[in-house]
Structures are given as C-alpha cells and as structure tokens.
N, C-alpha and C positions, 0 to 999 in steps of 0.2 A: 335599396340602392340607389344611388343617384349617379350619373355619368360625367356630373362634373366633378374634376379634381379639385383636392386642399391647396395644393399649390401647383403654381405654373411652373412649364418646363423652360418656357423662354422667357421675352418680354413681356409678352401679353397672356392672359387668364386664358385656362385651357377651354373652358364652358364659353367662352365670347366667340363672336360670329363676325367676320367683316362686315362693313355696310353694305356693300352691294349684295350679299347674301340676303337681305333683309328686304330687298325690292321684286318684286314680282316677275316671274321669268316666262316670258311667253311661249307658247308651245307651237309645235309644229301648223298649229290651224290657225293660229294668230289671234285666239281669244283673250289673250292676254291674262288666261289663268296662272296662278302660280303653281310651280311643279313643286313637289316633296322631293326634298333632298332625300339621296340615298345613304343611307347612315352606314353601310358597310363602305364605301369607300371613304366618307368624313370621318370615321373613326376606326383607322387600321389596328389601334393598339386591343381594341376590345377583345377579339379573338385570341389575342396572344395571352392577356390577362385572365380570359376562362381557362385556356389550356393550363397554364401556370398559376391557378388560385392558391392551391393548397401549398407552393412555395411561398407566394406572396403572403397570404395569410399567416405563416408561422415566421418568416422572416421578421430579426429585430431592427434591422438597418439594410438601406438600399445596397450594403454591399452584398449582404447576404444573397439577394436577388441577383445581382450580376453575375457573382458566382455560380448561380443554380444555372441561370440561363446560358453560361458559358459552358458549363457540364453539359448540358444539352444541345449543343454545338451553335449556339446564337453567337454570331461575331458582328465586328463593327459594320463591316457590308450589309448582314442581314438586319443589325438595327436602322440602316440608312432606310430600307424600304419602309420601316415603319415611322420614317420623318423624324428620325432621330440621329445626332452625329456619331454616337456610338453606344456602346451597351451601358453603360454607366448610366447616360442620361435616360436612357430606355428604362432601366431600373429604376431611376428616381420617380418617372412617372408611373410606373406599376406599385411602388408603394405608396405614393399619394392616392392610388384611386381604389386599392383593394382594402376595404375594411379589416382590422386585425384586433385581437385580444392584446394589447401591448402590456397590460399586468400580468400577466401568467409568465411569458419567458422571462422578464427582468425579475419577477419573483424568486423564479426557478432558479437562475443565474445567481441570485445573492444567496439562495440556500444551500447551494453547491461548494463546497469547502474548496480550495486552491489546495491540491496535493503539494505539500513540499518536502515530504520524507524522502522523496526519490533522490535528491542531490545526496544524501548519507548513504542510502541502500546502493548508489552506485557503485561505493567502494568495496561492498560486500563480496562479489564475485573475483576481486585481485586479491583480497585477505585469504578467501577460502582456498584459493588456488597457490598461495605463497605456503600457506600451511599442509596442502597435500604434497607439495614437492617437498619440504623439510621433512614430511613422513617416510617419503619414498627413499630419500637418501641416508635416512637413520637406519632404515631396515637393510635386511638382506633374506635372500631366496625368497621361499613361499609367502614370507611374513611383507615381503616387500609387493608381491602382487595385490594382496589383501590390501595393503595401504594405496595403492596404485587406483583399485578399483571405486572404494570408498570416498578416496579424495576426487575422482573423476565423477562420483554420484554427488557427492556434495555440492560439486562446482556446478554442474547441470541445474541444481534443486536452487542455488543461488543465484545463478544467471536468468534463471525464468522469473523468481520472483521479483527481480530487479527489473525486468524489462517489461513486466506487467504494469509498471506503473510507469509516470515520467512522461517525458516527451517523445521515446522510441517504443512505446508499446502499440502495438498491429491491430487493426481490427479485426472482425470476423473472417476476412478474406485472406488471412495470413494462411499459407499454404506449409503444410507439413514435408513436402518436399524441399523446400528453402531451408528448414531445419534441418534436416538430412544433409544436405551438401552444405550446408556450414559447417558442422559438425566433422564432416569429412576434412573439410579445409585445415580445420581447426587439428584435427589429430595428425593431418600430413605435416602442418608446420612443426608438431610436435616431435615426429618420428620419421616422417616421410624421407628429410635427406640423407638420413642417416641409411634409412634400408635401401634409398635408391644408390648412395655412394657404395653399400657392401654387395647390393646385386651388381654392379658393374664390375668390382674386383671380382666375381664369381661367387660369392656369399648369397644370403649370409648363412655363417656355419651355426649361428646359434643366434644372442642375441644382437640388438646394435643400440648404437647410441641415440639418447634420445635429448632434445634442446629445451632444459627447464627455462631459461631465458626469454623464449620465445612465447611459451604458454604463461608464465608471469606477467611479462610485460603487455600481452595482449589482454589478459585478464584487468590488470589494473587500467588500462588505455577504456575499460566501459565507461570510467568516472568521466574522463575529458569527450567521451562521446554522446554523452547524454546532457551536459551542460553545453555543447556546442550545439546540439539539435534544439535545446528549449532556447536557445541563443538565437538560432536562425527562424524557428517559429515566432518568436515574440518580433523581432524586428520586419519579417515579413508582414506579419499583421499589421503594423505600422506604418509600413509602407502602402500598403493595401489603403487601408483608411485615408491617408494622404495623397493617393494618385487620383488623378482625373480622366483615367482610361485604362484600361487594360494592355493597350499598346505600353502605357508609361510605367504600369505596374511591371511588366516583363521587362523591360528594358531597367529597372532599377533592383529587381531580384535576382538577377543573371549574377551580377557584381557581389552580390550580398553572398550568394548561394557560393561562389569561388573564395570568397574572403573566409567564410565558416570554413570550408573543406582546409584551407591553408593554415588556419587557428587549430583544428584536430589535429592535423599533421605535427603541428607543433607538438601538441601536447602528448601524441600517440609517439614521437621521436624520444621525447623526454623518457617515457614510461618504458621504452623499448631501451635506450642507452642504461637508467640504472640496472635495469632486470640484466642486461650484459655483462656490466660492472660486478654485479654479483655474483652472475654464474660462469663470467668467462667466455662466453658463446661469441661469435662473431657473425652469426647470418643475420644480417639487420636490413638488407633490402627487400627479402622475401616478407619477413615479417611486416615491414611497415607497408607494402603492398597491399597484402591481406587485411591489415587494420581497415586501410581506407576502405577497401572492396565491402568488407563486412559491414561497416557504418555506412555507406550510401546506399547498401541494399535495405539495412534497415529502416533509414531515413524516407526512403520511397514506400516500403511496406508502412510505415506508419503514418505516410501521407494518401495511401490509396492505392499505388501502384504497386502491388506485391508480384503481379505478372512478370513485369521488366526485372525484376531484382530476381526473381526464381530461376528465369532461365540463363540470365548470365552468370547465377551462382552454380548452376547446373552444367552450364559450359566450363566453367574452370575446373571444377570436380572432375568432369568428365575427361579433361586434357591430362590432369595429373594421375588419374588412376590410368589411363592409355599408357603414359609413359613408364610408368612400372609394368604395366602388361609388357609392351613392347620388348623391354630389356629380357623380362624371364622367358617372352616368346620365343627370343632370337637364340636362346640355348637348342630349340629342337631340330633336328636334322633338315637340312636345307633352309632353314628360318633366319640364318644369322644376319641378314641384309634388315630385319624389321628393329633390330636393337640399334643398329649402328647411328643412327643421327643422337639419339638419346644418350648413347655412350660419347659420342664426340662433344655432346655439349656439356657432359660433366665433367670429361678430362679437359677440356680447355679452360672452362669458366667456374667450375664446382659445382655440386650439385645443389646448391641454391639458387642459382641461376634459371634454372627451369620453374619453380614456384614463382621467382621474381617476375619473371617474363609473363606466364600465364596469370597471375595475379593482377599485375600491373595493366597488362592488355583487358582484362574483364574491369578493371578499377575507371580506367577511362570511357570504355564503353558505357559504363552506368552514370559516368559524370555528365557526359552529350545527353543521357537519356533524363538526368535529373536537371539538367539546365533546360531542357525543354518542356517537361513538364510540369515542374516546380515554379515556373514562371505564369503558371494560370491561377487566375484567382480562385478558381473550385479546388485548388489544392490547400488553401488555408480557410476554408470557409469554416471549418469545424476544429481548427486548431485554438 
C-alpha cells in the first residue's frame, strides 16, 4: 500500500512536497547533512487511517466515513488537528487513501430488494382494530370479553408484523421496556380516562366506559407515521449527500424534522377526527399528544436512539399510573391529600387533561432530543 493518495484534498497533490523541503537541512554540527523528516508529524492522518481502517474499507462513499467518524466523537475541531477544515474533508482523504473492494458493496446493494410492501402493510393495524371494535360493540356479556381479547391479540400481531418492515423497524437494541410502556399508554388511552373519572366520583362500581375512537384513530395513524418516517429518512439522506459539512447538515436537517412532525400531526389529526365522527368521542388532545409521542419514540429507536425513547415513555407511563394510584390511595384513612391534586385537575378540566399534559410534555422532550441526535450524520448512515 502506498501513502500517496489518489485524489488531492486541496489544490496540491497529497504526495507533493514543497520545494524548500528538498533542500538539505543543516544539522546542529553544521555539516550540511540532510536531516530525515519525521513521518509522524508530516502525515498526521496515518494514525487515524489505521485506527478506522475497517470503517474506511467497507465505506461506499466518503459520507459513510464522515458519519462513522462523527459517531466515534470526531468533530470539526478534531479534524482541524489533522489539518482539515471539517470532518467531511478528512473523510474524503481517508476514502481516497484506504484501498477497498468497491465491487462487493455495490453488488450487495444491487441484489438487495427495496422493500415497498410496507406502505400497504401500514394500513393493517387500523383495519384489524376497526374490526375488533365492531366485534366488541356487536357482542355482550362474556362473549364481549372474548371478542375484546381476540381483537387485542390480533391487533398486537398486526402491529408487530407492520413495524418489522419499513422505515420504523427498530434495530437489535430495541428494548422490551419500551414496548411495555407503549402498551400501557395505549391501554390508558382506551380506558384510562373513564377509569379515572369513575375513581374521582367514588367508583368504579362495575365496568367503566372505553374510548373506541382513540383506539381506532391511533391504529390508523400507523400508516401516516410510516409514510412520514420514510419521507424524513429519504430527504435527510439527500441533504447529507449535498451538504458540505456536518454543521451545514445539522442546520438543514432540523427544519426537515420539524416539517415532518407537522406533516404527521396533520395525518394523525385526520385519523382521529374521522374516528371521533364515527364513534362520537371527543377526547382529542390526549390521543393526539400520545400519537406524536409514540411516533417520535419509534423514530428515535429506528435510528439507533432507543435509550432516550424508553426513558421518556417510562416517565409518561409512570406518571399516568401514579395519578390513578394517588386517587385510590386517597381513600385510605389519613391519605386524602394524596388524591386531591388529581381530583382538582379532573374536576376542572376533565379526565382527558391529565394524559394530554403528560404525553404532551413527554412528546416535547422527545422532540428536543430528536432535533439534537437526528441532526447527526451518523444517525442516517445506515438508512
């Protein structure tokens, strides 16, 4: 392997040396003997090249090297110590100097089929949920419980099959705790408001009302969630390819994220509005906040940031669970003060105000986190 690169990073060739470097350099004894230049200081990129050789060898373009360097903590300030203006310029030199088998990655990408069926699979959870709701409403007694259990199981299977393909599929780092918290949040959206209202009034004495509109609207919102996630991934990759630096890409990707969130909110609003017109429910704010929260959590998990999503989902689920627990604990002797804050909120703004505030705050926290981490090139190198 030669140290001379195949393409220059600046106006001069990498292998060229200045004219004064060819002149003999006198040593301290004055003999005029030429001193041997030290390769360590003359070629500062070599150590970095050997350290990240595997990354450079399997890279298809300099963008993947830049994303990998950023993931390892290399910033534009670090690149300046290697005599480059930014990480992209440093990645271009590494890409030019490290030999690679360019045929294998290209062939692998050509043989890999582009999954397109996920766009239709995205409608499956909504269809299954609508059928389950109709089955529950058309039955009574013990048969209704069976229909509800079968419908819930079918919805879980449909949702799992849908999320395993397409732009919202999570990697191997996806955590079971996130699924449990998301399941609790969905269950609370369906029956939590009714249970909380009955608890504040001293119940429940038997069953409590459920919200089929929230369940059906959120289930059909899986389709716009996947479509918007695909749009964000494609556009972010294009902006990464056309950006001239990491700072420029970050400045272009954040408005794209906000626009995608707004677009998903439009689709979510349409799904919830149609479901509420069909079933006559009016708890819109809580379901909308939950939909945005779940979508941002899954988007972060799909891009490799499942840890933040799990923590925020756990915080939201815990807050809703504590609210119910405080109301019931307030019935114990000497513990009436525990349930008074929640009761005051429910009596003033309604039972839907609590999940709307909790999920809304959690969604804003995840949005701030997404704006920070999804502006990194490393978040899109595998998309």
